[in-house]
N, C-alpha and C positions, 0 to 999 in steps of 0.2 A: 504493500498500499503504501508506502514510505515512497519507494521507487517511484512509485506510478504519478504518487502527486507531485514530485517534484520533473517530472520530464513533462506532462500535463504545463506546467507554470512554463515551462522552457520553449516551450511553441506559443503561451498565450501574451508571454509576454516580449516575445521573439516577434511580432505582430504588432503589439504596441510598440516594439524600437523602432518599429518600421515609419509609426507615425510620425514618435519624436527628430525624426531628421525632416521627412518629406514634407507633414501639414505645413511645419511653417514657411516653408520655400515653394508650398502650394500656395498658401494665400499671397507672399506678396508678388508672385510669378504670376500663373495664370489668373487668378483672382485676382490681383489688381490690386492687395490692399497692402495696407501698413505695418509697423510692428506695431504695435498696440492694437489694430485684426488681429494680427497671427497669434498674439500672448491668450486675445478673449476665445478664436477660434480651438485652440490648443485646450484651453483650463477653462472651459465651460460644459465638459462632461461629469466635471466635479458639483457642478449645481444640482441632476440628479441624483448620485453619486451618493452626494451631501444628504440627501433628504430618505432614501432609501436603505443603506447599507445599517441603519439601526433596524425596522422592520424585518430587515433581509435576516441581521442576527436574530430575532428571539425569534423568527419561524425556523431557521436554519437548527432552533434546542429544542422545535415540535415535532418537525416534517424530518429534518433529516437533512445533511449535505448534500449532497445526490446529485436531488432538482435542483440545486441551484447555481451545484458549480459546471452543469451539463449544459445550464437557460444561456447563463450569463457567456459561457463558451463563444455559443448559436449565435447571442446577440450582439455580442461582439465584431465577426463573422458579420454577420446581416450590417451594419452599423460602418462599420472601415470599405468592403465592398463599395456603399453606395456612395462612396464618395465619387467613385470615377464616373456616376452621374449627372453631376450636376460643378460649376460655378459662381454656386449663388450665392454670396458670402453668410445671409438667412439659412438658407438650408442646407451647410453645410453647418453650419451653428447646430443644426433643431437633428441632425445626425449626432454631432457630439454629444448633445442632451442623451442618447438612447446608448453610446458608448454608454454613458455614464450609471445607465440602467443594467450594463454588460458588467458592469467592473467591480457595483456595489455586490452584486450576484455571485461573481464568481472568487470574490479575495475576502470576501468574511466569510465564503463555505468554504474555503480553501486552510486559512491561520487556521479556523473552525476546529474542520480534521483532521490538521497538524497537530495542532495538541490535541487531541484524541487519540494519535497515536505515539504521542512520541511520549518516551517515563519523565514524568516529573522534574527529577532528576539531571536531568539531560535536554530537557528543555530548549537554554540558551543552545548549544549545539545546535539539536534536530532545527531548530528557526535558521542558524548559521548554513549548516547545511541546503535546508530546504530555498533558501534565498537563492542559492546559486540559481535559480531556473530562472530567478527575477536578473536579475542583474547578470548572467551569460544573455538572459531575450535583450534588457539594455546595451551589451555589448559589442552583440552582432548583429539586432537588427539593425540599426543605424548601418554599418559597413553594406546589408543587402538591400536597406531601403535606396543607398544610393549608387549600388549596383546598376539596381533596376528601375533607378528615376533616369541615369543617364548612359542609362541602354536603350530600353522600351521605353520609358514614358512612363505618368502617374500613373497610370492606365491596370499596368501591370504589378503596378507597385503594392494598389490596394489590393488586386487583387491576391497579391505571394502573403499580403498581411490575414485576409482573410482566410484562404485555404490551412493558416500552419492556426487561427481560434478554431475553425473546424477539427482539424484532429487532435487540439486541448480537448474538443468536446466526448471525441471518439477515445481517447485517454481517458476521464474521466466515468464514463459506459462501464469502465473494466474497473477503475478501481473498489468502483465499489460502496456503500456506503461504511461512515464509519464512526456516525455516531450512537455509544452505547448505556451513554447516563441522558434518556429524556425528563423533563424536572419533573418532578412527585408530583403526586395529589397534591391541591387545595395552596400551591408554589404562584405568588405573583406575578405573572411576567411583569418585566420592567424591560424599554425599548434604550433607553441608557443606565448604563453600569458606570453606578456614581463615584464609586474611588477610584476610578482609574481619571477623574476630571482634572487632577490638578494635574499628577503625569501625562498627561496628555498635551501640558501647555511645553514641557521643553521636547516633545516626538515634533509639536503644529513646529515648532523653531527651524528645526530643523527639514522640515518636510518645505517648508515655505523658502530657502532657502537653498535647497537643492531641485526646486518643483521650476522655483524661476530659471534655475540655472539650466537646467537640461531641456528647455521650452528652448534657450537662445542663445544655448551653448555654438546648434550650426552658422548660428544668422553671427556671431560674435566670431567666429572662424572664420566666418569671411571678410569679414571686418576687420581683424590683423592680420592679415593677409596670411592665414594657415595653406596652405594647399587643398590636402585632404581634408573639406568641412566637417568629414563623423571622425576624424582620428582623436581629439577631445574626449567625444564620447566612449570609444572604443579603449582609449587611455583609461578614461574612468571609469567602466562596466569592469575591464579584465583588471584595474588593481585591487573592487572590490571583492570577488570572485580569489584573489589570489589569499586576502587576507581572510576570507569568510574562513576558503578551505583551513592554513594553515597554521589560526587562531582559534578553531570550531568553537573549542573547553573554554574559552575564556570567560563568555558570558556565564557560563556556571561557577567561575572560580571570584568575582570582584564582586562586590555589590549592584546591582544598577543603573541605580540611579548617579551611582559616579562614575561609573562607565560613560553614560549615558549626558552626564556634562562632558566629560571628555572628547569624546568625539562631536558634539557642539563645536564645541575651542579650537577642534583637527579641520573641521567646514568652515568656520570662520576667518580661520589662517589660507585655508585654501583661496577661499574666493578672494579674499585682503590679496592674495598674491596675483589672483589673473586681472582684478581690478588696476590696483598699481604699476607692473607690466603688463601694459596691452601687447602684445608681441607673440606669435607663435609658441616660444618658450615658455611665456606666459604666461599664456592660459592649457599648455600640457603641465605644467609642474601644475600648476596652481588645479585641475583638476583630479591630478595626480591626492597630494595631500588629502585633497576635500572628502575627494575618495575613502582613500583609510579612516575617516568620521562615521561616513555612509555605512561606514563597512561593521562598525563596531552600534552603530546609534539605531537601527533596528531589533537586534536580538535585545538590546542593552532595556529599551521602551518599553518592547513586548512581553520581556521575562516581569519586570514591572507590577504589570498590566496583569496577567493572567494568572499574581500570586497574590491575588486581590481575588478571583473568582470562582466560585462554588464548580466541580463539570459540569453539570446541567445551566450556567451558567457561560460558560464561553463562545458561546454564538453572540450573543449579549455584548460579551466583553470585547469581542472581536469586531461586533460591530462601531463600538463604540470609537474604537482606539483606531479601527481605521478611514471615521469620519473625519480625522483629524488628516488622511490621506486623500479625502478629498477638498480640505478644504485649502490643502501648501501647496498640489498642483494643481490649485482653480484660480486660488488666490495668487499664485508665489509669480504663472507665467503673466498674469493680468496684472499685479503690481510690478516687475522687473519691465513689461512695456512698455509703463505711464512713466515712471524711471526716466525710461532710453527715450522713449519719445521730445523726452523735454530738457535731458542735458548728458546725454550720448550712454553708448551702454558701458563704457566702465564706470560709473557711477550703478547704473543698474546692480553689476555684480555687484560693487561697493555694498547699495544697500542690500544685499543680501545676507554679508560676513556681516553685517550688524546686526541684524536679526539671529544670525545665529550665536552673535556672540549675545546677548541680551537672553537668549536662552539657555545656554552653559551656566547663566550666572543663577536662574531661576531652579533650575537644575538640582545646583551646590546649594541652593536654601531648603529645599524638597531635604534631600539628602540629611542637610544639619537637623532639621528640625524632626528627621526619623531618628539618628541618635540620640537623640537629647531626651527621645521619648521611650527609647527601649531601657525596660525594665534593670537596677544596675544589680549586682550580688557581691558581694563581699565576704 
């Protein structure tokens, strides 16, 4: 089951990676929009995903994970294939909203399924390995998108991404159902897992910063004269993958909030480097440093969040936690686009660094509070 989930994630997020590269260029190219519209089109999916994630989380606790994994992947295939049918920005945004429905279903059910099958003492390690599918997809998807766009055009890029999403749906059918703990009789269903909310502030900071960077990395690469515009994304994904493999057990050996704060600090340092040194080496090195932080941020924060949830609350916890992903991947690109259109792209990247630094300070504060609240032994 664990391996099947990982491969399904790889297919799904490779399709997402193709969109990371192709969509901003599609909007600023054939569609004729500017940077702000590129950010809007990329981030629009987060609105519908944000609204639906808590509902998907709770429903997956009741009805199981598989219907949402399969349905989400098929909806993703539909939404990306449909991009080839229009150059109207309003219609593109509508299809991106449909992609948000898919994202809510697949992502929430996927993380809940992972928590179902992973031993509690090795959850951080399981998150590290499982997320390889996500980050390999982000690493491999943009170069694949670049090849397809430059060789065959945007239409085949959308078709290729849709095919990968359909393959993810088939793999989820094979994996089967993972939920083993349905809600007990009389349990009050909660859409929001409230104990996770303070932790989500730090997690959200990492997502706002990196969501904006991912959306504009290819355009920033063109801006600084990078020969292959997708190279920074390939380096970013590659560094995350290497760190997740080499240091998979670290999240289970360190306090998750301490690790999360350190991860945010690395993200801030990497983005600041890319902003202060607007050149191909600066962008590549900055992406690599930020990727080190991202390698540890998701396992750290999800470990902290799932530690607050009972088995029958994992879907709700996953839905609540992943709602931060929608906000980050949605508002991050929009915010970066607004800053870039007014002050230029280096300032937009610097804006992301400031957000990550603020998140690091907040997370350190949470860790200090948790330490002070622990009972002392004599």
